[in-house]
N, CA, C and O atoms as a GROMACS GRO file, in nm:
protein
  532
    1UNK      N    1   3.031  -2.783  -2.305
    1UNK     CA    2   2.943  -2.866  -2.386
    1UNK      C    3   2.845  -2.776  -2.459
    1UNK      O    4   2.802  -2.673  -2.408
    2UNK      N    5   2.813  -2.818  -2.579
    2UNK     CA    6   2.716  -2.742  -2.656
    2UNK      C    7   2.620  -2.835  -2.728
    2UNK      O    8   2.654  -2.946  -2.767
    3UNK      N    9   2.498  -2.785  -2.743
    3UNK     CA   10   2.393  -2.858  -2.813
    3UNK      C   11   2.365  -2.789  -2.946
    3UNK      O   12   2.371  -2.667  -2.956
    4UNK      N   13   2.336  -2.869  -3.046
    4UNK     CA   14   2.297  -2.816  -3.176
    4UNK      C   15   2.196  -2.911  -3.239
    4UNK      O   16   2.189  -3.029  -3.205
    5UNK      N   17   2.118  -2.857  -3.331
    5UNK     CA   18   2.025  -2.941  -3.405
    5UNK      C   19   2.103  -3.034  -3.497
    5UNK      O   20   2.209  -2.998  -3.548
    6UNK      N   21   2.050  -3.153  -3.517
    6UNK     CA   22   2.110  -3.246  -3.611
    6UNK      C   23   2.090  -3.196  -3.753
    6UNK      O   24   1.994  -3.125  -3.783
    7UNK      N   25   2.182  -3.234  -3.840
    7UNK     CA   26   2.172  -3.202  -3.982
    7UNK      C   27   2.168  -3.334  -4.060
    7UNK      O   28   2.198  -3.440  -4.005
    8UNK      N   29   2.132  -3.327  -4.185
    8UNK     CA   30   2.130  -3.446  -4.271
    8UNK      C   31   2.268  -3.510  -4.275
    8UNK      O   32   2.280  -3.633  -4.283
    9UNK      N   33   2.371  -3.430  -4.269
    9UNK     CA   34   2.508  -3.482  -4.275
    9UNK      C   35   2.544  -3.566  -4.152
    9UNK      O   36   2.637  -3.647  -4.159
   10UNK      N   37   2.473  -3.549  -4.042
   10UNK     CA   38   2.502  -3.627  -3.920
   10UNK      C   39   2.456  -3.772  -3.930
   10UNK      O   40   2.502  -3.857  -3.854
   11UNK      N   41   2.366  -3.801  -4.022
   11UNK     CA   42   2.307  -3.935  -4.028
   11UNK      C   43   2.411  -4.045  -4.042
   11UNK      O   44   2.403  -4.146  -3.973
   12UNK      N   45   2.509  -4.027  -4.130
   12UNK     CA   46   2.610  -4.133  -4.150
   12UNK      C   47   2.691  -4.158  -4.022
   12UNK      O   48   2.729  -4.271  -3.995
   13UNK      N   49   2.716  -4.054  -3.945
   13UNK     CA   50   2.787  -4.070  -3.818
   13UNK      C   51   2.702  -4.151  -3.720
   13UNK      O   52   2.753  -4.238  -3.650
   14UNK      N   53   2.573  -4.121  -3.715
   14UNK     CA   54   2.484  -4.194  -3.624
   14UNK      C   55   2.474  -4.341  -3.663
   14UNK      O   56   2.472  -4.428  -3.576
   15UNK      N   57   2.469  -4.368  -3.793
   15UNK     CA   58   2.467  -4.507  -3.840
   15UNK      C   59   2.593  -4.578  -3.794
   15UNK      O   60   2.587  -4.691  -3.746
   16UNK      N   61   2.706  -4.513  -3.807
   16UNK     CA   62   2.833  -4.571  -3.762
   16UNK      C   63   2.829  -4.601  -3.612
   16UNK      O   64   2.871  -4.709  -3.569
   17UNK      N   65   2.780  -4.508  -3.533
   17UNK     CA   66   2.770  -4.529  -3.388
   17UNK      C   67   2.677  -4.644  -3.356
   17UNK      O   68   2.711  -4.732  -3.276
   18UNK      N   69   2.557  -4.646  -3.420
   18UNK     CA   70   2.462  -4.755  -3.394
   18UNK      C   71   2.526  -4.889  -3.426
   18UNK      O   72   2.512  -4.985  -3.350
   19UNK      N   73   2.594  -4.897  -3.538
   19UNK     CA   74   2.656  -5.024  -3.578
   19UNK      C   75   2.766  -5.065  -3.480
   19UNK      O   76   2.778  -5.184  -3.448
   20UNK      N   77   2.846  -4.970  -3.433
   20UNK     CA   78   2.950  -5.004  -3.335
   20UNK      C   79   2.890  -5.054  -3.204
   20UNK      O   80   2.951  -5.136  -3.135
   21UNK      N   81   2.771  -5.005  -3.170
   21UNK     CA   82   2.703  -5.053  -3.049
   21UNK      C   83   2.620  -5.179  -3.078
   21UNK      O   84   2.551  -5.230  -2.990
   22UNK      N   85   2.630  -5.229  -3.202
   22UNK     CA   86   2.558  -5.350  -3.246
   22UNK      C   87   2.406  -5.331  -3.246
   22UNK      O   88   2.331  -5.423  -3.215
   23UNK      N   89   2.363  -5.211  -3.282
   23UNK     CA   90   2.222  -5.182  -3.301
   23UNK      C   91   2.195  -5.177  -3.450
   23UNK      O   92   2.284  -5.145  -3.528
   24UNK      N   93   2.075  -5.209  -3.490
   24UNK     CA   94   2.035  -5.195  -3.629
   24UNK      C   95   1.998  -5.049  -3.654
   24UNK      O   96   1.908  -4.997  -3.590
   25UNK      N   97   2.068  -4.983  -3.746
   25UNK     CA   98   2.037  -4.842  -3.773
   25UNK      C   99   1.897  -4.825  -3.829
   25UNK      O  100   1.847  -4.909  -3.904
   26UNK      N  101   1.835  -4.716  -3.791
   26UNK     CA  102   1.705  -4.682  -3.847
   26UNK      C  103   1.723  -4.616  -3.982
   26UNK      O  104   1.823  -4.549  -4.007
   27UNK      N  105   1.626  -4.636  -4.068
   27UNK     CA  106   1.625  -4.564  -4.194
   27UNK      C  107   1.610  -4.416  -4.164
   27UNK      O  108   1.539  -4.377  -4.071
   28UNK      N  109   1.675  -4.334  -4.242
   28UNK     CA  110   1.668  -4.190  -4.221
   28UNK      C  111   1.523  -4.142  -4.226
   28UNK      O  112   1.486  -4.050  -4.153
   29UNK      N  113   1.443  -4.204  -4.311
   29UNK     CA  114   1.302  -4.165  -4.325
   29UNK      C  115   1.219  -4.201  -4.202
   29UNK      O  116   1.107  -4.152  -4.187
   30UNK      N  117   1.272  -4.287  -4.114
   30UNK     CA  118   1.200  -4.324  -3.991
   30UNK      C  119   1.230  -4.230  -3.876
   30UNK      O  120   1.170  -4.240  -3.769
   31UNK      N  121   1.322  -4.140  -3.897
   31UNK     CA  122   1.360  -4.044  -3.793
   31UNK      C  123   1.283  -3.914  -3.810
   31UNK      O  124   1.246  -3.879  -3.922
   32UNK      N  125   1.258  -3.842  -3.702
   32UNK     CA  126   1.184  -3.716  -3.714
   32UNK      C  127   1.253  -3.620  -3.811
   32UNK      O  128   1.375  -3.604  -3.809
   33UNK      N  129   1.173  -3.558  -3.894
   33UNK     CA  130   1.224  -3.460  -3.992
   33UNK      C  131   1.339  -3.516  -4.074
   33UNK      O  132   1.437  -3.446  -4.101
   34UNK      N  133   1.326  -3.643  -4.113
   34UNK     CA  134   1.425  -3.708  -4.198
   34UNK      C  135   1.566  -3.702  -4.139
   34UNK      O  136   1.664  -3.685  -4.211
   35UNK      N  137   1.573  -3.716  -4.007
   35UNK     CA  138   1.702  -3.718  -3.939
   35UNK      C  139   1.745  -3.585  -3.881
   35UNK      O  140   1.848  -3.577  -3.813
   36UNK      N  141   1.668  -3.480  -3.905
   36UNK     CA  142   1.704  -3.349  -3.853
   36UNK      C  143   1.623  -3.311  -3.729
   36UNK      O  144   1.640  -3.201  -3.676
   37UNK      N  145   1.535  -3.400  -3.683
   37UNK     CA  146   1.450  -3.371  -3.569
   37UNK      C  147   1.510  -3.416  -3.438
   37UNK      O  148   1.444  -3.482  -3.357
   38UNK      N  149   1.633  -3.380  -3.418
   38UNK     CA  150   1.701  -3.419  -3.296
   38UNK      C  151   1.814  -3.325  -3.263
   38UNK      O  152   1.829  -3.218  -3.322
   39UNK      N  153   1.894  -3.368  -3.166
   39UNK     CA  154   2.000  -3.283  -3.112
   39UNK      C  155   2.130  -3.362  -3.101
   39UNK      O  156   2.129  -3.481  -3.069
   40UNK      N  157   2.240  -3.294  -3.127
   40UNK     CA  158   2.375  -3.348  -3.109
   40UNK      C  159   2.442  -3.269  -2.997
   40UNK      O  160   2.433  -3.146  -2.994
   41UNK      N  161   2.508  -3.339  -2.907
   41UNK     CA  162   2.586  -3.274  -2.801
   41UNK      C  163   2.734  -3.296  -2.832
   41UNK      O  164   2.777  -3.408  -2.860
   42UNK      N  165   2.810  -3.187  -2.827
   42UNK     CA  166   2.953  -3.191  -2.854
   42UNK      C  167   3.031  -3.134  -2.737
   42UNK      O  168   2.980  -3.051  -2.662
   43UNK      N  169   3.153  -3.179  -2.724
   43UNK     CA  170   3.244  -3.128  -2.621
   43UNK      C  171   3.378  -3.099  -2.686
   43UNK      O  172   3.445  -3.190  -2.736
   44UNK      N  173   3.416  -2.973  -2.686
   44UNK     CA  174   3.544  -2.930  -2.744
   44UNK      C  175   3.561  -2.983  -2.888
   44UNK      O  176   3.667  -3.033  -2.925
   45UNK      N  177   3.453  -2.971  -2.966
   45UNK     CA  178   3.458  -3.010  -3.106
   45UNK      C  179   3.437  -3.157  -3.135
   45UNK      O  180   3.438  -3.197  -3.251
   46UNK      N  181   3.419  -3.238  -3.032
   46UNK     CA  182   3.398  -3.382  -3.050
   46UNK      C  183   3.251  -3.412  -3.023
   46UNK      O  184   3.199  -3.381  -2.916
   47UNK      N  185   3.184  -3.474  -3.121
   47UNK     CA  186   3.045  -3.514  -3.103
   47UNK      C  187   3.039  -3.629  -3.003
   47UNK      O  188   3.111  -3.728  -3.018
   48UNK      N  189   2.953  -3.616  -2.901
   48UNK     CA  190   2.948  -3.713  -2.791
   48UNK      C  191   2.822  -3.799  -2.797
   48UNK      O  192   2.830  -3.920  -2.780
   49UNK      N  193   2.706  -3.739  -2.822
   49UNK     CA  194   2.582  -3.816  -2.824
   49UNK      C  195   2.474  -3.740  -2.900
   49UNK      O  196   2.484  -3.619  -2.923
   50UNK      N  197   2.372  -3.814  -2.939
   50UNK     CA  198   2.260  -3.754  -3.013
   50UNK      C  199   2.133  -3.829  -2.980
   50UNK      O  200   2.136  -3.943  -2.933
   51UNK      N  201   2.020  -3.764  -3.003
   51UNK     CA  202   1.891  -3.827  -2.982
   51UNK      C  203   1.783  -3.750  -3.054
   51UNK      O  204   1.806  -3.641  -3.106
   52UNK      N  205   1.664  -3.808  -3.058
   52UNK     CA  206   1.555  -3.755  -3.138
   52UNK      C  207   1.431  -3.727  -3.056
   52UNK      O  208   1.406  -3.791  -2.954
   53UNK      N  209   1.354  -3.630  -3.101
   53UNK     CA  210   1.226  -3.595  -3.042
   53UNK      C  211   1.118  -3.613  -3.148
   53UNK      O  212   1.117  -3.545  -3.250
   54UNK      N  213   1.029  -3.707  -3.121
   54UNK     CA  214   0.912  -3.728  -3.206
   54UNK      C  215   0.798  -3.646  -3.147
   54UNK      O  216   0.768  -3.657  -3.028
   55UNK      N  217   0.736  -3.565  -3.231
   55UNK     CA  218   0.619  -3.488  -3.189
   55UNK      C  219   0.495  -3.552  -3.250
   55UNK      O  220   0.501  -3.610  -3.359
   56UNK      N  221   0.385  -3.542  -3.180
   56UNK     CA  222   0.262  -3.604  -3.226
   56UNK      C  223   0.157  -3.496  -3.248
   56UNK      O  224   0.184  -3.376  -3.234
   57UNK      N  225   0.037  -3.538  -3.284
   57UNK     CA  226  -0.071  -3.442  -3.301
   57UNK      C  227  -0.149  -3.423  -3.170
   57UNK      O  228  -0.267  -3.391  -3.170
   58UNK      N  229  -0.079  -3.445  -3.059
   58UNK     CA  230  -0.135  -3.426  -2.926
   58UNK      C  231  -0.031  -3.356  -2.839
   58UNK      O  232   0.068  -3.305  -2.891
   59UNK      N  233  -0.053  -3.353  -2.708
   59UNK     CA  234   0.044  -3.290  -2.619
   59UNK      C  235   0.145  -3.392  -2.566
   59UNK      O  236   0.199  -3.378  -2.456
   60UNK      N  237   0.168  -3.493  -2.644
   60UNK     CA  238   0.252  -3.607  -2.606
   60UNK      C  239   0.371  -3.615  -2.701
   60UNK      O  240   0.353  -3.614  -2.822
   61UNK      N  241   0.493  -3.623  -2.647
   61UNK     CA  242   0.612  -3.638  -2.729
   61UNK      C  243   0.687  -3.765  -2.692
   61UNK      O  244   0.656  -3.830  -2.592
   62UNK      N  245   0.785  -3.799  -2.771
   62UNK     CA  246   0.860  -3.923  -2.752
   62UNK      C  247   1.008  -3.896  -2.780
   62UNK      O  248   1.044  -3.855  -2.890
   63UNK      N  249   1.092  -3.919  -2.680
   63UNK     CA  250   1.238  -3.909  -2.698
   63UNK      C  251   1.289  -4.050  -2.722
   63UNK      O  252   1.257  -4.142  -2.648
   64UNK      N  253   1.367  -4.066  -2.827
   64UNK     CA  254   1.412  -4.202  -2.860
   64UNK      C  255   1.540  -4.201  -2.942
   64UNK      O  256   1.586  -4.098  -2.992
   65UNK      N  257   1.595  -4.322  -2.953
   65UNK     CA  258   1.712  -4.352  -3.034
   65UNK      C  259   1.834  -4.269  -2.996
   65UNK      O  260   1.909  -4.222  -3.081
   66UNK      N  261   1.850  -4.253  -2.865
   66UNK     CA  262   1.970  -4.187  -2.814
   66UNK      C  263   2.088  -4.280  -2.836
   66UNK      O  264   2.082  -4.400  -2.807
   67UNK      N  265   2.194  -4.224  -2.886
   67UNK     CA  266   2.315  -4.301  -2.911
   67UNK      C  267   2.435  -4.214  -2.876
   67UNK      O  268   2.434  -4.093  -2.895
   68UNK      N  269   2.539  -4.280  -2.825
   68UNK     CA  270   2.660  -4.206  -2.790
   68UNK      C  271   2.777  -4.252  -2.876
   68UNK      O  272   2.776  -4.361  -2.935
   69UNK      N  273   2.875  -4.168  -2.881
   69UNK     CA  274   2.999  -4.196  -2.955
   69UNK      C  275   3.074  -4.307  -2.881
   69UNK      O  276   3.122  -4.284  -2.770
   70UNK      N  277   3.086  -4.425  -2.939
   70UNK     CA  278   3.152  -4.535  -2.870
   70UNK      C  279   3.303  -4.513  -2.850
   70UNK      O  280   3.367  -4.583  -2.771
   71UNK      N  281   3.358  -4.416  -2.921
   71UNK     CA  282   3.501  -4.387  -2.906
   71UNK      C  283   3.529  -4.290  -2.791
   71UNK      O  284   3.645  -4.270  -2.755
   72UNK      N  285   3.424  -4.231  -2.734
   72UNK     CA  286   3.442  -4.142  -2.619
   72UNK      C  287   3.445  -4.228  -2.493
   72UNK      O  288   3.342  -4.278  -2.449
   73UNK      N  289   3.561  -4.243  -2.435
   73UNK     CA  290   3.580  -4.334  -2.321
   73UNK      C  291   3.564  -4.265  -2.186
   73UNK      O  292   3.552  -4.333  -2.084
   74UNK      N  293   3.566  -4.132  -2.183
   74UNK     CA  294   3.554  -4.059  -2.058
   74UNK      C  295   3.410  -4.065  -2.009
   74UNK      O  296   3.323  -3.998  -2.065
   75UNK      N  297   3.385  -4.143  -1.906
   75UNK     CA  298   3.248  -4.165  -1.857
   75UNK      C  299   3.185  -4.037  -1.803
   75UNK      O  300   3.064  -4.018  -1.817
   76UNK      N  301   3.263  -3.951  -1.743
   76UNK     CA  302   3.208  -3.826  -1.690
   76UNK      C  303   3.161  -3.734  -1.802
   76UNK      O  304   3.056  -3.671  -1.791
   77UNK      N  305   3.238  -3.727  -1.910
   77UNK     CA  306   3.197  -3.645  -2.026
   77UNK      C  307   3.070  -3.703  -2.086
   77UNK      O  308   2.978  -3.628  -2.119
   78UNK      N  309   3.064  -3.835  -2.102
   78UNK     CA  310   2.943  -3.896  -2.159
   78UNK      C  311   2.823  -3.874  -2.068
   78UNK      O  312   2.713  -3.844  -2.116
   79UNK      N  313   2.843  -3.887  -1.938
   79UNK     CA  314   2.735  -3.865  -1.842
   79UNK      C  315   2.681  -3.723  -1.854
   79UNK      O  316   2.560  -3.703  -1.863
   80UNK      N  317   2.769  -3.626  -1.854
   80UNK     CA  318   2.729  -3.485  -1.865
   80UNK      C  319   2.660  -3.459  -1.999
   80UNK      O  320   2.560  -3.387  -2.005
   81UNK      N  321   2.714  -3.516  -2.107
   81UNK     CA  322   2.657  -3.495  -2.240
   81UNK      C  323   2.517  -3.556  -2.250
   81UNK      O  324   2.426  -3.495  -2.306
   82UNK      N  325   2.500  -3.677  -2.196
   82UNK     CA  326   2.368  -3.742  -2.201
   82UNK      C  327   2.265  -3.663  -2.121
   82UNK      O  328   2.150  -3.650  -2.164
   83UNK      N  329   2.304  -3.612  -2.006
   83UNK     CA  330   2.212  -3.531  -1.926
   83UNK      C  331   2.173  -3.404  -2.002
   83UNK      O  332   2.056  -3.368  -2.005
   84UNK      N  333   2.270  -3.337  -2.062
   84UNK     CA  334   2.240  -3.218  -2.142
   84UNK      C  335   2.150  -3.252  -2.259
   84UNK      O  336   2.058  -3.176  -2.291
   85UNK      N  337   2.173  -3.365  -2.324
   85UNK     CA  338   2.089  -3.408  -2.436
   85UNK      C  339   1.944  -3.427  -2.391
   85UNK      O  340   1.852  -3.375  -2.454
   86UNK      N  341   1.924  -3.501  -2.283
   86UNK     CA  342   1.789  -3.527  -2.234
   86UNK      C  343   1.721  -3.396  -2.192
   86UNK      O  344   1.604  -3.376  -2.222
   87UNK      N  345   1.794  -3.309  -2.124
   87UNK     CA  346   1.736  -3.181  -2.082
   87UNK      C  347   1.703  -3.093  -2.202
   87UNK      O  348   1.600  -3.025  -2.202
   88UNK      N  349   1.788  -3.093  -2.304
   88UNK     CA  350   1.763  -3.013  -2.424
   88UNK      C  351   1.642  -3.066  -2.500
   88UNK      O  352   1.557  -2.987  -2.543
   89UNK      N  353   1.634  -3.198  -2.518
   89UNK     CA  354   1.518  -3.256  -2.587
   89UNK      C  355   1.390  -3.231  -2.507
   89UNK      O  356   1.284  -3.209  -2.566
   90UNK      N  357   1.400  -3.236  -2.375
   90UNK     CA  358   1.283  -3.209  -2.290
   90UNK      C  359   1.235  -3.065  -2.308
   90UNK      O  360   1.115  -3.040  -2.317
   91UNK      N  361   1.329  -2.971  -2.312
   91UNK     CA  362   1.292  -2.830  -2.332
   91UNK      C  363   1.229  -2.810  -2.470
   91UNK      O  364   1.131  -2.737  -2.484
   92UNK      N  365   1.285  -2.875  -2.571
   92UNK     CA  366   1.226  -2.865  -2.706
   92UNK      C  367   1.083  -2.919  -2.705
   92UNK      O  368   0.994  -2.863  -2.768
   93UNK      N  369   1.062  -3.029  -2.634
   93UNK     CA  370   0.928  -3.087  -2.625
   93UNK      C  371   0.832  -2.989  -2.558
   93UNK      O  372   0.722  -2.965  -2.607
   94UNK      N  373   0.874  -2.933  -2.447
   94UNK     CA  374   0.790  -2.837  -2.375
   94UNK      C  375   0.760  -2.716  -2.462
   94UNK      O  376   0.645  -2.670  -2.469
   95UNK      N  377   0.863  -2.663  -2.528
   95UNK     CA  378   0.845  -2.547  -2.615
   95UNK      C  379   0.753  -2.578  -2.733
   95UNK      O  380   0.693  -2.487  -2.791
   96UNK      N  381   0.741  -2.706  -2.769
   96UNK     CA  382   0.655  -2.749  -2.880
   96UNK      C  383   0.513  -2.781  -2.833
   96UNK      O  384   0.429  -2.822  -2.914
   97UNK      N  385   0.486  -2.763  -2.705
   97UNK     CA  386   0.352  -2.783  -2.652
   97UNK      C  387   0.329  -2.918  -2.586
   97UNK      O  388   0.216  -2.949  -2.548
   98UNK      N  389   0.432  -2.997  -2.571
   98UNK     CA  390   0.416  -3.126  -2.505
   98UNK      C  391   0.398  -3.107  -2.355
   98UNK      O  392   0.462  -3.022  -2.293
   99UNK      N  393   0.311  -3.189  -2.299
   99UNK     CA  394   0.295  -3.194  -2.154
   99UNK      C  395   0.351  -3.323  -2.098
   99UNK      O  396   0.380  -3.332  -1.978
  100UNK      N  397   0.366  -3.423  -2.183
  100UNK     CA  398   0.418  -3.554  -2.144
  100UNK      C  399   0.523  -3.598  -2.244
  100UNK      O  400   0.513  -3.570  -2.363
  101UNK      N  401   0.624  -3.669  -2.194
  101UNK     CA  402   0.726  -3.726  -2.281
  101UNK      C  403   0.741  -3.874  -2.244
  101UNK      O  404   0.753  -3.908  -2.127
  102UNK      N  405   0.739  -3.957  -2.344
  102UNK     CA  406   0.760  -4.100  -2.327
  102UNK      C  407   0.900  -4.134  -2.376
  102UNK      O  408   0.949  -4.072  -2.471
  103UNK      N  409   0.963  -4.230  -2.314
  103UNK     CA  410   1.088  -4.284  -2.365
  103UNK      C  411   1.100  -4.427  -2.315
  103UNK      O  412   1.034  -4.466  -2.219
  104UNK      N  413   1.183  -4.504  -2.380
  104UNK     CA  414   1.212  -4.640  -2.333
  104UNK      C  415   1.363  -4.652  -2.320
  104UNK      O  416   1.438  -4.594  -2.398
  105UNK      N  417   1.405  -4.726  -2.219
  105UNK     CA  418   1.548  -4.733  -2.188
  105UNK      C  419   1.587  -4.878  -2.165
  105UNK      O  420   1.518  -4.952  -2.094
  106UNK      N  421   1.699  -4.919  -2.225
  106UNK     CA  422   1.750  -5.054  -2.202
  106UNK      C  423   1.885  -5.052  -2.132
  106UNK      O  424   1.940  -5.157  -2.100
  107UNK      N  425   1.938  -4.933  -2.110
  107UNK     CA  426   2.072  -4.918  -2.054
  107UNK      C  427   2.060  -4.854  -1.916
  107UNK      O  428   2.000  -4.748  -1.901
  108UNK      N  429   2.118  -4.920  -1.814
  108UNK     CA  430   2.108  -4.869  -1.676
  108UNK      C  431   2.167  -4.729  -1.661
  108UNK      O  432   2.111  -4.646  -1.590
  109UNK      N  433   2.279  -4.702  -1.727
  109UNK     CA  434   2.342  -4.571  -1.719
  109UNK      C  435   2.249  -4.464  -1.776
  109UNK      O  436   2.233  -4.357  -1.718
  110UNK      N  437   2.188  -4.494  -1.891
  110UNK     CA  438   2.096  -4.399  -1.952
  110UNK      C  439   1.971  -4.383  -1.866
  110UNK      O  440   1.916  -4.273  -1.855
  111UNK      N  441   1.926  -4.492  -1.806
  111UNK     CA  442   1.812  -4.485  -1.716
  111UNK      C  443   1.838  -4.385  -1.604
  111UNK      O  444   1.750  -4.306  -1.569
  112UNK      N  445   1.958  -4.387  -1.549
  112UNK     CA  446   1.991  -4.293  -1.441
  112UNK      C  447   1.993  -4.150  -1.490
  112UNK      O  448   1.953  -4.059  -1.417
  113UNK      N  449   2.036  -4.127  -1.613
  113UNK     CA  450   2.035  -3.991  -1.668
  113UNK      C  451   1.892  -3.939  -1.676
  113UNK      O  452   1.866  -3.823  -1.644
  114UNK      N  453   1.798  -4.025  -1.719
  114UNK     CA  454   1.658  -3.983  -1.724
  114UNK      C  455   1.605  -3.952  -1.585
  114UNK      O  456   1.539  -3.850  -1.565
  115UNK      N  457   1.634  -4.037  -1.490
  115UNK     CA  458   1.589  -4.014  -1.352
  115UNK      C  459   1.646  -3.884  -1.298
  115UNK      O  460   1.575  -3.808  -1.232
  116UNK      N  461   1.773  -3.858  -1.327
  116UNK     CA  462   1.837  -3.733  -1.283
  116UNK      C  463   1.772  -3.610  -1.346
  116UNK      O  464   1.778  -3.501  -1.291
  117UNK      N  465   1.710  -3.629  -1.464
  117UNK     CA  466   1.647  -3.519  -1.535
  117UNK      C  467   1.498  -3.505  -1.504
  117UNK      O  468   1.428  -3.430  -1.571
  118UNK      N  469   1.451  -3.578  -1.402
  118UNK     CA  470   1.314  -3.560  -1.358
  118UNK      C  471   1.213  -3.658  -1.414
  118UNK      O  472   1.094  -3.646  -1.385
  119UNK      N  473   1.256  -3.754  -1.494
  119UNK     CA  474   1.164  -3.856  -1.544
  119UNK      C  475   1.132  -3.954  -1.431
  119UNK      O  476   1.210  -3.970  -1.337
  120UNK      N  477   1.016  -4.018  -1.442
  120UNK     CA  478   0.980  -4.121  -1.345
  120UNK      C  479   0.965  -4.253  -1.420
  120UNK      O  480   0.922  -4.256  -1.536
  121UNK      N  481   0.999  -4.360  -1.354
  121UNK     CA  482   0.984  -4.492  -1.413
  121UNK      C  483   0.840  -4.537  -1.394
  121UNK      O  484   0.787  -4.532  -1.283
  122UNK      N  485   0.776  -4.580  -1.502
  122UNK     CA  486   0.638  -4.623  -1.493
  122UNK      C  487   0.626  -4.774  -1.477
  122UNK      O  488   0.533  -4.822  -1.413
  123UNK      N  489   0.717  -4.847  -1.534
  123UNK     CA  490   0.714  -4.993  -1.529
  123UNK      C  491   0.856  -5.046  -1.534
  123UNK      O  492   0.945  -4.982  -1.591
  124UNK      N  493   0.877  -5.161  -1.476
  124UNK     CA  494   1.006  -5.228  -1.484
  124UNK      C  495   0.989  -5.353  -1.567
  124UNK      O  496   0.887  -5.421  -1.558
  125UNK      N  497   1.087  -5.384  -1.648
  125UNK     CA  498   1.085  -5.507  -1.725
  125UNK      C  499   0.981  -5.508  -1.836
  125UNK      O  500   0.935  -5.615  -1.876
  126UNK      N  501   0.943  -5.391  -1.887
  126UNK     CA  502   0.843  -5.384  -1.994
  126UNK      C  503   0.910  -5.418  -2.126
  126UNK      O  504   1.021  -5.373  -2.155
  127UNK      N  505   0.843  -5.498  -2.205
  127UNK     CA  506   0.889  -5.527  -2.340
  127UNK      C  507   0.822  -5.431  -2.436
  127UNK      O  508   0.701  -5.410  -2.430
  128UNK      N  509   0.900  -5.372  -2.523
  128UNK     CA  510   0.846  -5.287  -2.627
  128UNK      C  511   0.828  -5.371  -2.753
  128UNK      O  512   0.907  -5.462  -2.780
  129UNK      N  513   0.725  -5.341  -2.830
  129UNK     CA  514   0.698  -5.416  -2.951
  129UNK      C  515   0.693  -5.321  -3.070
  129UNK      O  516   0.656  -5.204  -3.055
  130UNK      N  517   0.729  -5.372  -3.187
  130UNK     CA  518   0.721  -5.295  -3.310
  130UNK      C  519   0.672  -5.387  -3.419
  130UNK      O  520   0.701  -5.506  -3.419
  131UNK      N  521   0.597  -5.331  -3.511
  131UNK     CA  522   0.550  -5.407  -3.626
  131UNK      C  523   0.596  -5.334  -3.751
  131UNK      O  524   0.565  -5.216  -3.769
  132UNK      N  525   0.668  -5.402  -3.836
  132UNK     CA  526   0.713  -5.342  -3.962
  132UNK      C  527   0.602  -5.360  -4.064
  132UNK      O  528   0.557  -5.472  -4.091
  133UNK      N  529   0.559  -5.250  -4.121
  133UNK     CA  530   0.449  -5.253  -4.218
  133UNK      C  531   0.499  -5.254  -4.359
  133UNK      O  532   0.419  -5.256  -4.453
   0.00000   0.00000   0.00000
């Protein structure tokens, strides 16, 4: 497995994945560094999953919008790729000066990947809110 920074060219692939998972794709301008502020994990030339790291003007970062390739059916490969993604984004956050990372999870499998990577659950059943300006 290998990790690489996302490129502008990856955005259309992520939109396709989000749509296949029945998620509303984010505008490229809503993603860190216009879609390049994240990481893609690949296995033997096949892109498996990606996610983003939002940095703030404090020591607080935010990992979000993790999405996996819906065509990758091997659960062990996806599990390993998601763990590598979370660990890579965590290291990038630490290297950028973050002391805390926030994330929100709606998927039990992804929740376990975060727990395996040292995250702690702060609340159960929390609703997240967003306001479009």
